[in-house]
C-alpha positions in Angstrom: -52.5 3.8 42.0 -49.9 3.5 44.9 -47.9 0.2 45.0 -47.1 -0.9 48.3 -43.4 -1.9 49.5 -42.6 -4.8 51.8 -39.3 -4.6 54.3 -35.9 -5.6 52.8 -35.6 -9.5 53.7 -32.0 -8.9 54.1 -32.5 -6.5 56.8 -35.3 -7.6 58.8 -34.8 -7.7 62.5 -35.9 -11.4 63.9 -38.3 -10.8 67.0 -37.1 -13.6 68.9 -33.5 -12.7 69.6 -33.4 -9.1 68.0 -30.8 -10.1 65.3 -30.9 -9.0 61.7 -31.4 -11.7 59.3 -28.3 -11.7 57.4 -26.4 -12.5 60.7 -28.9 -15.5 61.6 -26.8 -18.6 61.8 -28.9 -20.2 58.7 -27.6 -17.2 56.7 -24.6 -15.6 58.3 -21.9 -17.3 56.3 -23.8 -15.8 52.9 -24.0 -12.6 54.8 -20.4 -12.1 55.8 -19.5 -12.8 52.4 -21.9 -10.4 51.0 -22.2 -7.6 53.5 -20.7 -5.4 51.4 -23.9 -5.5 49.0 -26.4 -5.9 52.0 -25.8 -2.7 54.0 -27.9 0.3 52.6 -25.0 2.6 52.3 -21.5 1.3 51.7 -18.3 3.3 50.5 -15.8 1.4 48.1 -12.1 2.4 47.7 -9.3 0.9 45.8 -5.7 1.5 45.0 -4.2 3.0 41.7 -1.2 0.6 42.6 -0.7 -2.4 44.7 1.9 -4.6 46.7 2.1 -7.6 44.4 2.4 -10.9 46.4 4.2 -13.6 45.0 3.9 -17.1 46.5 6.8 -18.6 48.6 5.0 -21.6 50.1 6.4 -23.4 53.1 3.9 -26.4 53.1 5.2 -27.3 56.8 3.1 -24.8 57.8 0.0 -26.8 56.8 1.5 -29.9 58.6 1.3 -28.2 62.0 -1.4 -30.2 63.9 -2.6 -26.6 65.1 -2.8 -25.2 61.4 -4.4 -28.3 60.2 -7.0 -27.8 62.9 -8.3 -24.7 62.2 -8.1 -24.8 58.4 -10.1 -27.8 58.7 -13.2 -27.0 60.7 -16.8 -26.2 59.2 -16.3 -22.6 60.0 -13.1 -21.9 58.2 -13.2 -19.6 55.4 -9.6 -18.2 54.6 -5.9 -18.5 56.2 -3.0 -16.3 54.8 0.8 -16.0 56.2 2.6 -13.1 54.6 5.8 -11.3 55.1 7.0 -8.2 52.7 5.8 -9.2 49.2 5.7 -13.0 50.1 2.7 -15.7 51.0 4.3 -18.0 52.8 1.4 -19.8 53.4 -2.7 -19.7 52.2 -6.0 -21.7 52.0 -9.2 -21.2 51.9 -12.5 -23.1 51.8 -14.1 -24.4 48.6 -17.0 -21.2 48.9 -14.1 -18.9 49.3 -11.2 -17.7 47.5 -7.8 -14.9 47.9 -9.9 -12.2 46.1 -13.3 -12.7 47.8 -14.7 -10.2 50.2 -15.5 -10.9 53.7 -16.6 -8.9 56.7 -14.0 -8.7 59.1 -16.2 -6.8 61.9 -14.5 -5.5 64.8 -10.9 -6.0 63.0 -12.1 -2.6 61.4 -11.2 -0.9 64.9 -7.2 -1.2 64.2 -7.9 1.3 61.4 -8.1 3.7 64.1 -5.0 3.0 65.7 -3.2 4.4 62.6 -4.9 7.0 62.4 -4.5 8.3 66.2 -0.9 7.4 66.0 -0.5 9.9 63.4 -2.5 12.4 65.0 -0.6 12.0 68.1 2.6 12.0 66.6 1.6 15.4 64.4 0.9 17.0 67.8 -3.2 17.1 67.2 -4.3 14.9 69.9 -3.0 14.6 73.4 -4.1 11.3 74.9 -4.5 12.5 78.3 -6.9 15.3 77.3 -10.5 15.1 78.1 -12.7 14.0 75.1 -14.8 17.3 76.0 -11.7 19.2 74.8 -11.9 18.2 71.3 -15.8 17.3 70.8 -17.7 20.0 73.2 -20.7 18.9 72.1 -20.5 15.0 73.5 -22.9 14.1 76.3 -21.5 12.6 79.8 -21.1 9.3 78.6 -17.6 10.3 77.4 -16.8 13.9 78.1 -14.5 13.9 81.2 -13.1 10.7 79.7 -9.3 10.8 78.5 -8.8 10.0 74.9 -6.3 7.1 76.0 -9.0 5.8 78.2 -11.7 5.5 75.2 -8.9 4.1 73.0 -7.8 1.2 75.7 -11.4 0.5 76.4 -11.1 1.4 79.9 -14.6 3.8 80.0 -17.7 2.9 81.9 -21.0 4.2 80.6 -24.3 3.2 79.8 -23.6 2.0 76.1 -23.5 -1.8 75.4 -22.3 -3.9 72.7 -24.9 -6.3 73.9 -27.9 -5.6 71.3 -30.4 -6.9 73.9 -28.9 -5.0 76.8 -31.3 -2.7 78.6 -29.6 0.6 77.4 -30.9 3.2 75.2 -27.8 3.0 72.8 -26.4 -0.4 71.9 -24.5 -1.8 69.2 -28.0 -2.9 67.2 -28.9 1.0 67.6 -25.7 1.7 65.5 -26.2 -0.9 63.0 -29.5 0.3 62.2 -27.7 3.9 61.9 -25.1 1.9 59.7 -27.9 0.6 57.4 -26.7 -3.1 58.3 -30.3 -3.7 60.0 -33.7 -2.1 59.5 -34.6 0.8 61.6 -37.1 0.7 64.5 -38.5 3.8 63.0 -38.5 4.1 59.6 -39.5 7.9 59.9 -36.1 8.4 61.5 -33.0 8.4 59.7 -30.2 7.7 62.7 -26.9 8.7 62.6 -23.4 7.7 64.3 -23.0 11.0 66.1 -26.1 11.5 67.1 -26.4 8.5 68.9 -22.8 9.1 70.6 -23.7 12.5 72.0 -27.1 10.5 73.4 -24.7 8.1 75.6 -24.4 9.0 79.2 -22.9 8.1 82.2 -22.6 9.1 86.3 -19.2 7.2 86.7 -16.7 6.8 83.8 -14.0 4.5 86.3 -13.5 1.1 84.9 -14.0 -0.6 88.0 -14.1 -4.2 86.7 -10.1 -4.8 86.3 -10.7 -6.0 82.9 -11.5 -4.4 79.6 -15.0 -2.8 79.0 -15.2 -3.4 75.2 -17.5 -1.1 73.3 -17.9 -0.4 69.9 -18.9 3.2 70.1 -15.5 4.1 71.4 -14.1 3.7 68.0 -16.9 5.6 66.5 -15.8 8.1 69.4 -12.2 8.3 68.2 -13.3 8.4 64.6 -15.3 11.7 65.2 -11.9 13.2 66.9 -9.7 12.3 64.2 -11.7 13.8 61.9 -12.2 17.1 63.8 -8.6 17.6 64.6 -7.1 16.7 61.3 -9.5 19.0 59.3 -9.7 15.7 56.9 -12.5 13.4 56.2 -12.5 9.9 57.5 -12.7 8.8 53.8 -9.7 10.8 52.9 -7.7 9.0 56.0 -8.9 5.6 54.6 -7.9 6.4 51.0 -4.4 7.3 52.4 -4.3 3.8 54.2 -5.8 1.7 51.2 -3.2 3.2 49.0 -0.6 3.0 51.4 -1.0 -0.9 52.3 -1.4 -1.4 48.1 -4.7 -3.5 48.3 -5.3 -5.5 45.2 -9.1 -5.4 45.6 -11.5 -3.1 47.2 -11.9 -1.8 50.9 -15.9 -1.7 51.4 -16.6 -0.1 54.6 -20.3 0.7 55.6 -21.4 3.9 56.3 -24.5 6.1 58.0 -26.5 8.0 55.7 -24.4 11.0 56.4 -21.4 9.4 54.8 -19.8 8.6 58.2 -17.8 5.3 57.9 -18.6 2.6 60.6 -15.1 1.9 61.8 -16.1 -0.1 64.6 -17.1 -3.2 62.5 -18.0 -2.0 59.2 -15.4 -3.1 57.0 -15.1 -6.0 54.4 -12.2 -7.0 52.5 -10.1 -10.1 51.0 -7.9 -11.9 53.3 -5.1 -11.1 50.9 -5.8 -7.6 51.2 -6.2 -7.9 55.0 -2.9 -9.5 55.2 -1.7 -6.7 53.1 -2.8 -4.2 55.9 -1.7 -6.2 58.7 1.6 -5.8 57.1 1.6 -1.8 57.8 1.8 -3.0 61.6 4.6 -5.6 61.1 6.6 -3.0 59.0 6.2 -0.3 61.5 3.9 1.5 59.8 6.0 1.8 56.3 3.7 1.4 53.1 4.2 0.7 49.9 7.1 3.2 47.5 8.2 4.4 51.0 4.9 6.1 52.1 4.3 6.8 55.5 1.1 5.3 56.7 1.5 4.7 60.5 3.7 6.2 63.1 6.3 3.7 64.0 6.7 5.0 67.6 3.0 5.0 68.6 3.0 1.5 67.1 5.7 0.6 69.6 4.2 2.3 72.5 0.8 0.3 71.5 2.5 -3.0 72.3 4.3 -1.5 75.5 2.1 1.0 76.8 -1.0 -1.0 77.2 -4.6 -0.7 78.9 -6.5 -3.0 80.5 -6.6 -7.0 80.5 -8.5 -9.0 78.9 -10.4 -11.4 81.4 -10.2 -15.4 81.5 -9.6 -17.3 79.2 -7.3 -14.5 77.5 -4.6 -14.0 80.1 -1.7 -12.5 79.2 -3.4 -10.2 76.4 -4.0 -6.7 77.1 -5.8 -3.6 74.9 -4.2 -0.8 73.5 -5.1 1.8 71.4 -7.6 -0.2 69.4 -5.9 -2.9 69.3 -5.1 -6.4 71.5 -1.2 -6.9 72.1 0.6 -9.4 74.5 3.8 -6.7 74.1 5.0 -8.4 71.2 2.1 -8.8 68.4 -0.5 -6.6 67.9 -3.8 -8.0 66.9 -7.9 -7.9 67.2 -10.5 -10.0 66.5 -13.6 -9.9 64.5 -17.0 -11.5 65.9 -18.0 -14.4 63.9 -14.7 -16.0 63.8 -11.9 -14.1 62.2 -8.4 -12.8 63.9 -5.4 -10.5 62.3 -2.2 -10.8 64.0 1.0 -8.9 62.9 4.4 -9.2 64.5 6.6 -6.1 64.2 9.8 -7.9 65.4 9.6 -10.5 62.6 7.7 -8.4 59.8 5.2 -11.1 59.6 1.4 -10.7 59.4 -1.3 -13.8 59.7 -5.0 -13.5 58.9 -8.2 -16.2 59.8 -11.5 -15.6 58.8 -14.3 -17.9 59.5 -17.9 -17.6 60.5 -19.2 -19.4 63.4 -22.8 -20.4 62.1 -24.1 -21.1 66.0 -26.9 -18.8 67.6 -24.4 -16.6 69.2 -22.3 -16.2 66.2 -19.2 -16.4 68.8 -16.9 -19.3 70.2 -14.6 -17.4 73.0 -12.7 -20.9 74.0 -11.7 -21.3 70.4 -10.1 -17.9 70.0 -6.9 -18.5 72.6 -5.9 -21.5 70.6 -6.0 -19.6 67.5 -4.6 -16.7 68.8 -1.7 -18.7 70.2 -1.0 -20.4 66.6 -1.0 -17.6 64.9 1.8 -16.0 67.3 3.6 -18.9 67.3 3.3 -19.5 63.7 4.9 -15.9 63.2 7.7 -16.3 65.6 8.8 -19.5 64.0 8.7 -18.3 60.4 10.9 -15.3 61.5 13.3 -17.6 62.9 13.7 -19.9 60.2 14.1 -16.6 57.7 16.7 -15.4 59.8 18.7 -18.3 59.6 18.5 -18.5 55.9 19.8 -15.0 55.6 22.8 -15.7 58.1 24.1 -18.9 56.1 23.5 -16.8 52.8 25.7 -14.2 54.3 28.1 -16.4 55.9 28.2 -18.6 52.7 27.4 -21.8 54.9 
Protein backbone atom coordinates (compact mmCIF):
# COMPACT_ATOMS: atom_id res chain seq x y z
CA UNK A 1 0.00 0.00 0.00
CA UNK A 2 1.30 3.45 -0.92
CA UNK A 3 0.36 6.31 1.39
CA UNK A 4 -0.11 9.67 -0.29
CA UNK A 5 1.55 12.82 1.06
CA UNK A 6 0.22 16.37 1.01
CA UNK A 7 2.10 19.66 0.60
CA UNK A 8 3.49 21.12 3.81
CA UNK A 9 0.87 23.77 4.66
CA UNK A 10 3.45 26.25 6.01
CA UNK A 11 5.34 26.22 2.70
CA UNK A 12 2.43 26.25 0.26
CA UNK A 13 2.52 29.18 -2.18
CA UNK A 14 -0.60 31.25 -2.72
CA UNK A 15 -1.69 31.24 -6.40
CA UNK A 16 -3.10 34.75 -5.96
CA UNK A 17 0.04 36.71 -5.07
CA UNK A 18 2.85 34.11 -5.22
CA UNK A 19 3.42 34.50 -1.47
CA UNK A 20 4.27 31.60 0.82
CA UNK A 21 1.71 30.71 3.51
CA UNK A 22 3.79 31.67 6.57
CA UNK A 23 4.32 35.13 5.04
CA UNK A 24 0.66 35.90 4.37
CA UNK A 25 -0.72 38.79 6.43
CA UNK A 26 -2.85 36.54 8.66
CA UNK A 27 0.09 34.29 9.51
CA UNK A 28 3.15 36.54 9.19
CA UNK A 29 3.55 37.36 12.88
CA UNK A 30 3.57 33.68 13.78
CA UNK A 31 5.80 32.97 10.79
CA UNK A 32 8.44 35.50 11.75
CA UNK A 33 8.60 34.23 15.32
CA UNK A 34 8.85 30.62 14.17
CA UNK A 35 10.69 30.71 10.85
CA UNK A 36 13.59 28.82 12.44
CA UNK A 37 11.24 25.83 12.80
CA UNK A 38 9.29 26.37 9.54
CA UNK A 39 12.13 26.42 6.99
CA UNK A 40 13.19 23.04 5.63
CA UNK A 41 16.91 23.40 6.25
CA UNK A 42 18.11 25.39 9.27
CA UNK A 43 21.48 25.62 11.00
CA UNK A 44 21.72 26.70 14.65
CA UNK A 45 24.87 28.07 16.29
CA UNK A 46 25.35 28.91 19.95
CA UNK A 47 28.32 30.36 21.82
CA UNK A 48 29.98 28.57 24.76
CA UNK A 49 30.48 31.95 26.46
CA UNK A 50 28.12 34.92 26.45
CA UNK A 51 28.23 38.66 26.94
CA UNK A 52 26.20 39.17 30.14
CA UNK A 53 23.72 42.01 30.00
CA UNK A 54 22.86 43.94 33.13
CA UNK A 55 19.94 46.29 33.22
CA UNK A 56 20.74 49.98 33.60
CA UNK A 57 17.33 51.27 32.54
CA UNK A 58 16.82 54.92 31.72
CA UNK A 59 13.05 55.37 31.79
CA UNK A 60 13.34 58.76 30.11
CA UNK A 61 13.78 56.76 26.91
CA UNK A 62 10.24 55.41 27.24
CA UNK A 63 8.95 58.93 27.84
CA UNK A 64 10.12 60.13 24.45
CA UNK A 65 7.04 60.55 22.19
CA UNK A 66 8.75 58.85 19.24
CA UNK A 67 9.76 55.84 21.33
CA UNK A 68 6.34 55.62 22.94
CA UNK A 69 4.76 55.61 19.50
CA UNK A 70 6.89 52.82 18.05
CA UNK A 71 6.59 50.50 21.05
CA UNK A 72 2.79 50.84 21.12
CA UNK A 73 1.88 50.25 17.46
CA UNK A 74 0.16 46.91 16.64
CA UNK A 75 3.09 45.61 14.59
CA UNK A 76 5.64 46.05 17.43
CA UNK A 77 7.54 43.02 18.80
CA UNK A 78 10.73 44.10 20.55
CA UNK A 79 13.01 47.09 21.21
CA UNK A 80 16.48 47.14 22.82
CA UNK A 81 18.99 49.92 23.46
CA UNK A 82 22.39 48.64 24.61
CA UNK A 83 25.90 49.83 25.27
CA UNK A 84 28.85 47.71 26.44
CA UNK A 85 27.27 45.17 28.81
CA UNK A 86 24.26 47.32 29.74
CA UNK A 87 20.69 47.34 28.53
CA UNK A 88 19.68 50.99 28.71
CA UNK A 89 16.09 50.22 27.74
CA UNK A 90 14.05 47.33 26.40
CA UNK A 91 10.38 46.66 25.71
CA UNK A 92 8.46 43.73 24.27
CA UNK A 93 5.00 42.95 22.97
CA UNK A 94 2.88 40.51 25.03
CA UNK A 95 3.57 37.66 22.57
CA UNK A 96 7.30 38.29 22.46
CA UNK A 97 10.20 38.44 24.94
CA UNK A 98 13.96 38.92 25.41
CA UNK A 99 14.87 35.31 24.56
CA UNK A 100 12.38 34.59 21.73
CA UNK A 101 13.86 34.17 18.22
CA UNK A 102 12.54 36.39 15.46
CA UNK A 103 13.33 36.51 11.76
CA UNK A 104 15.52 39.53 10.98
CA UNK A 105 15.26 39.14 7.20
CA UNK A 106 17.75 41.43 5.39
CA UNK A 107 19.53 42.52 8.55
CA UNK A 108 21.27 39.18 7.96
CA UNK A 109 23.20 40.92 5.16
CA UNK A 110 25.32 42.84 7.67
CA UNK A 111 27.14 39.59 8.45
CA UNK A 112 28.83 40.08 5.08
CA UNK A 113 30.25 43.43 6.13
CA UNK A 114 32.19 41.63 8.84
CA UNK A 115 33.32 38.76 6.61
CA UNK A 116 34.21 41.02 3.69
CA UNK A 117 36.07 43.46 5.93
CA UNK A 118 38.26 40.73 7.37
CA UNK A 119 39.06 39.38 3.91
CA UNK A 120 39.98 42.86 2.65
CA UNK A 121 42.13 43.58 5.72
CA UNK A 122 43.90 40.23 5.32
CA UNK A 123 44.64 40.91 1.65
CA UNK A 124 42.37 38.15 0.35
CA UNK A 125 39.92 40.42 -1.51
CA UNK A 126 40.50 43.56 -3.55
CA UNK A 127 37.22 45.48 -3.80
CA UNK A 128 38.22 46.83 -7.21
CA UNK A 129 38.74 43.42 -8.80
CA UNK A 130 36.10 41.82 -11.02
CA UNK A 131 33.93 39.06 -9.65
CA UNK A 132 35.14 36.67 -12.36
CA UNK A 133 38.66 36.86 -10.90
CA UNK A 134 37.34 35.11 -7.79
CA UNK A 135 34.51 33.07 -9.33
CA UNK A 136 35.46 32.14 -12.93
CA UNK A 137 32.27 30.08 -13.27
CA UNK A 138 29.91 33.00 -12.64
CA UNK A 139 27.54 34.16 -15.39
CA UNK A 140 27.26 37.50 -17.16
CA UNK A 141 25.07 38.93 -14.39
CA UNK A 142 28.16 39.49 -12.24
CA UNK A 143 31.35 38.45 -14.08
CA UNK A 144 32.51 41.95 -15.06
CA UNK A 145 31.18 43.74 -11.96
CA UNK A 146 33.63 44.81 -9.27
CA UNK A 147 33.32 43.35 -5.80
CA UNK A 148 32.80 46.91 -4.54
CA UNK A 149 29.83 47.46 -6.86
CA UNK A 150 28.26 44.19 -5.73
CA UNK A 151 28.77 45.05 -2.06
CA UNK A 152 27.30 48.54 -2.55
CA UNK A 153 24.17 47.30 -4.41
CA UNK A 154 25.40 49.17 -7.48
CA UNK A 155 24.97 46.51 -10.19
CA UNK A 156 22.28 46.15 -12.87
CA UNK A 157 21.29 42.65 -13.97
CA UNK A 158 18.17 40.56 -14.56
CA UNK A 159 17.77 39.36 -10.96
CA UNK A 160 14.92 40.96 -8.99
CA UNK A 161 13.93 40.92 -5.32
CA UNK A 162 10.33 41.24 -6.51
CA UNK A 163 9.07 37.67 -6.53
CA UNK A 164 6.45 38.55 -9.14
CA UNK A 165 8.87 40.22 -11.56
CA UNK A 166 9.22 38.69 -15.05
CA UNK A 167 12.77 37.56 -14.32
CA UNK A 168 14.27 34.10 -14.49
CA UNK A 169 15.77 34.39 -11.00
CA UNK A 170 13.95 36.29 -8.23
CA UNK A 171 13.89 36.27 -4.45
CA UNK A 172 11.09 33.67 -4.68
CA UNK A 173 13.50 31.34 -6.49
CA UNK A 174 16.17 31.77 -3.84
CA UNK A 175 13.53 31.39 -1.12
CA UNK A 176 12.58 28.03 -2.62
CA UNK A 177 16.25 26.97 -2.69
CA UNK A 178 16.49 28.00 0.95
CA UNK A 179 13.62 25.73 1.91
CA UNK A 180 11.39 28.64 2.93
CA UNK A 181 8.75 27.85 0.28
CA UNK A 182 7.77 24.85 -1.78
CA UNK A 183 9.68 24.69 -5.07
CA UNK A 184 7.69 24.84 -8.30
CA UNK A 185 9.21 21.52 -9.33
CA UNK A 186 9.37 19.04 -6.47
CA UNK A 187 11.67 16.79 -8.48
CA UNK A 188 14.38 19.48 -8.69
CA UNK A 189 16.43 20.55 -5.67
CA UNK A 190 17.50 24.13 -6.23
CA UNK A 191 20.80 25.43 -4.84
CA UNK A 192 21.70 29.05 -4.24
CA UNK A 193 24.97 29.01 -6.15
CA UNK A 194 23.59 27.28 -9.22
CA UNK A 195 20.94 30.02 -9.34
CA UNK A 196 23.58 32.76 -9.06
CA UNK A 197 25.33 31.38 -12.14
CA UNK A 198 22.11 31.70 -14.13
CA UNK A 199 21.77 35.47 -13.58
CA UNK A 200 22.58 37.42 -16.74
CA UNK A 201 23.12 41.00 -17.86
CA UNK A 202 24.11 42.88 -21.00
CA UNK A 203 24.75 46.14 -19.13
CA UNK A 204 25.95 46.08 -15.51
CA UNK A 205 26.06 49.86 -15.11
CA UNK A 206 23.64 51.33 -12.58
CA UNK A 207 22.02 54.24 -14.43
CA UNK A 208 19.30 54.93 -11.84
CA UNK A 209 21.34 57.19 -9.56
CA UNK A 210 20.11 55.15 -6.58
CA UNK A 211 20.58 51.79 -4.89
CA UNK A 212 19.55 48.75 -6.95
CA UNK A 213 18.74 46.42 -4.08
CA UNK A 214 19.46 42.76 -4.87
CA UNK A 215 19.64 40.00 -2.28
CA UNK A 216 21.52 37.85 -4.81
CA UNK A 217 24.48 40.23 -4.36
CA UNK A 218 24.83 39.11 -0.76
CA UNK A 219 24.76 35.42 -1.60
CA UNK A 220 27.45 36.05 -4.23
CA UNK A 221 29.71 37.85 -1.74
CA UNK A 222 29.37 34.94 0.66
CA UNK A 223 30.56 32.60 -2.06
CA UNK A 224 33.59 34.82 -2.74
CA UNK A 225 34.43 34.98 0.97
CA UNK A 226 34.31 31.20 1.25
CA UNK A 227 36.41 30.74 -1.90
CA UNK A 228 39.22 33.14 -0.98
CA UNK A 229 39.39 32.37 2.74
CA UNK A 230 39.25 28.60 2.20
CA UNK A 231 36.89 28.53 5.17
CA UNK A 232 33.27 27.44 5.23
CA UNK A 233 30.64 30.08 5.84
CA UNK A 234 29.63 27.98 8.84
CA UNK A 235 33.03 28.55 10.44
CA UNK A 236 32.70 32.28 9.79
CA UNK A 237 29.28 32.31 11.47
CA UNK A 238 30.59 30.37 14.47
CA UNK A 239 33.36 32.92 14.91
CA UNK A 240 30.93 35.84 14.75
CA UNK A 241 28.44 34.25 17.16
CA UNK A 242 31.18 33.46 19.67
CA UNK A 243 32.79 36.88 19.26
CA UNK A 244 29.48 38.64 19.91
CA UNK A 245 28.76 36.42 22.91
CA UNK A 246 25.23 35.41 21.97
CA UNK A 247 23.12 34.08 24.82
CA UNK A 248 20.73 32.15 22.60
CA UNK A 249 21.18 30.61 19.18
CA UNK A 250 21.67 32.10 15.77
CA UNK A 251 19.31 30.17 13.51
CA UNK A 252 19.91 30.55 9.79
CA UNK A 253 18.19 28.91 6.84
CA UNK A 254 20.35 27.00 4.34
CA UNK A 255 19.93 25.38 0.97
CA UNK A 256 20.12 21.61 0.52
CA UNK A 257 23.92 21.88 0.16
CA UNK A 258 24.16 23.54 3.56
CA UNK A 259 24.98 27.01 2.17
CA UNK A 260 23.61 29.60 4.66
CA UNK A 261 21.15 32.17 3.32
CA UNK A 262 23.14 35.30 4.17
CA UNK A 263 20.73 37.58 2.32
CA UNK A 264 17.86 37.11 4.75
CA UNK A 265 17.76 33.77 6.51
CA UNK A 266 18.71 34.58 10.13
CA UNK A 267 16.52 34.40 13.23
CA UNK A 268 17.68 35.42 16.70
CA UNK A 269 16.47 37.22 19.81
CA UNK A 270 16.30 40.99 20.13
CA UNK A 271 18.97 40.93 22.82
CA UNK A 272 21.31 38.82 20.67
CA UNK A 273 20.70 41.13 17.71
CA UNK A 274 21.80 43.95 20.02
CA UNK A 275 24.90 41.95 20.95
CA UNK A 276 25.61 41.59 17.23
CA UNK A 277 25.08 45.32 16.64
CA UNK A 278 27.54 46.07 19.42
CA UNK A 279 30.28 44.50 17.30
CA UNK A 280 29.88 47.47 14.94
CA UNK A 281 29.44 49.90 17.83
CA UNK A 282 32.76 48.67 19.29
CA UNK A 283 34.43 48.95 15.88
CA UNK A 284 34.91 45.22 15.49
CA UNK A 285 36.01 44.22 18.99
CA UNK A 286 34.42 41.05 20.33
CA UNK A 287 34.16 39.68 23.85
CA UNK A 288 37.35 38.59 25.64
CA UNK A 289 39.42 40.71 23.26
CA UNK A 290 38.53 38.67 20.18
CA UNK A 291 39.00 40.32 16.79
CA UNK A 292 35.70 39.81 15.00
CA UNK A 293 35.41 42.64 12.47
CA UNK A 294 38.01 45.02 11.07
CA UNK A 295 37.74 48.50 12.58
CA UNK A 296 39.29 50.19 9.56
CA UNK A 297 36.78 48.57 7.23
CA UNK A 298 33.90 49.68 9.46
CA UNK A 299 35.20 53.24 9.31
CA UNK A 300 35.53 53.03 5.53
CA UNK A 301 31.97 51.69 5.37
CA UNK A 302 30.77 54.95 6.89
CA UNK A 303 32.96 57.24 4.80
CA UNK A 304 33.42 55.52 1.43
CA UNK A 305 29.79 54.71 0.69
CA UNK A 306 27.93 53.66 -2.43
CA UNK A 307 24.77 55.01 -4.09
CA UNK A 308 22.06 56.88 -2.17
CA UNK A 309 18.68 55.54 -1.21
CA UNK A 310 15.77 57.26 -3.01
CA UNK A 311 13.06 59.21 -1.22
CA UNK A 312 11.92 59.05 1.52
CA UNK A 313 15.37 57.97 2.76
CA UNK A 314 17.32 61.04 1.71
CA UNK A 315 20.75 61.31 3.29
CA UNK A 316 21.19 57.54 3.55
CA UNK A 317 23.55 55.48 1.41
CA UNK A 318 24.23 51.81 0.79
CA UNK A 319 27.75 50.77 1.72
CA UNK A 320 29.30 47.30 1.84
CA UNK A 321 26.11 45.46 2.83
CA UNK A 322 24.94 48.14 5.26
CA UNK A 323 23.09 51.43 5.19
CA UNK A 324 24.83 54.52 6.58
CA UNK A 325 24.45 58.28 6.83
CA UNK A 326 28.15 58.74 7.52
CA UNK A 327 27.73 58.40 11.29
CA UNK A 328 25.71 55.29 12.07
CA UNK A 329 25.68 51.90 10.38
CA UNK A 330 22.45 49.95 10.07
CA UNK A 331 20.15 47.79 8.02
CA UNK A 332 16.47 47.09 7.72
CA UNK A 333 14.65 43.81 7.39
CA UNK A 334 11.54 43.19 5.31
CA UNK A 335 8.48 43.21 7.53
CA UNK A 336 9.49 45.87 10.06
CA UNK A 337 12.94 45.30 11.63
CA UNK A 338 15.88 47.67 11.93
CA UNK A 339 19.35 47.47 13.48
CA UNK A 340 21.40 50.62 14.02
CA UNK A 341 24.86 50.95 15.57
CA UNK A 342 26.83 54.12 16.28
CA UNK A 343 30.61 53.52 16.46
CA UNK A 344 31.14 57.02 17.86
CA UNK A 345 28.99 56.31 20.92
CA UNK A 346 29.26 52.55 21.31
CA UNK A 347 25.47 52.15 21.28
CA UNK A 348 23.34 49.66 19.36
CA UNK A 349 19.57 49.96 18.93
CA UNK A 350 17.27 47.13 17.80
CA UNK A 351 13.66 47.31 16.65
CA UNK A 352 11.63 44.23 15.73
CA UNK A 353 8.14 44.32 14.25
CA UNK A 354 5.86 42.57 11.77
CA UNK A 355 3.64 44.51 9.36
CA UNK A 356 0.46 42.53 8.94
CA UNK A 357 -0.62 44.09 5.66
CA UNK A 358 -0.67 42.44 2.26
CA UNK A 359 2.74 43.70 1.15
CA UNK A 360 4.45 43.08 4.49
CA UNK A 361 6.03 46.49 4.26
CA UNK A 362 5.37 50.12 5.12
CA UNK A 363 8.15 52.26 3.61
CA UNK A 364 6.86 55.52 5.08
CA UNK A 365 7.41 54.29 8.63
CA UNK A 366 11.12 53.63 8.20
CA UNK A 367 12.47 57.22 8.06
CA UNK A 368 10.91 58.30 11.40
CA UNK A 369 11.90 54.96 12.96
CA UNK A 370 15.50 55.30 11.79
CA UNK A 371 15.65 58.94 12.89
CA UNK A 372 14.37 57.97 16.34
CA UNK A 373 16.95 55.20 16.68
CA UNK A 374 19.81 57.40 15.45
CA UNK A 375 18.82 60.32 17.65
CA UNK A 376 18.39 58.07 20.66
CA UNK A 377 21.89 56.63 20.28
CA UNK A 378 23.43 60.09 19.99
CA UNK A 379 21.43 61.49 22.90
CA UNK A 380 22.35 58.65 25.21
CA UNK A 381 26.02 59.06 24.35
CA UNK A 382 25.92 62.72 25.37
CA UNK A 383 24.35 61.84 28.74
CA UNK A 384 26.87 59.06 29.43
CA UNK A 385 29.82 61.24 28.52
CA UNK A 386 28.55 64.01 30.77
CA UNK A 387 28.30 61.59 33.70
CA UNK A 388 31.82 60.34 33.03
CA UNK A 389 33.19 63.88 32.96
CA UNK A 390 31.37 64.73 36.19
CA UNK A 391 32.74 61.63 37.92
CA UNK A 392 36.25 62.33 36.69
CA UNK A 393 36.19 66.00 37.70
CA UNK A 394 34.54 65.30 41.07
CA UNK A 395 31.63 67.67 40.36
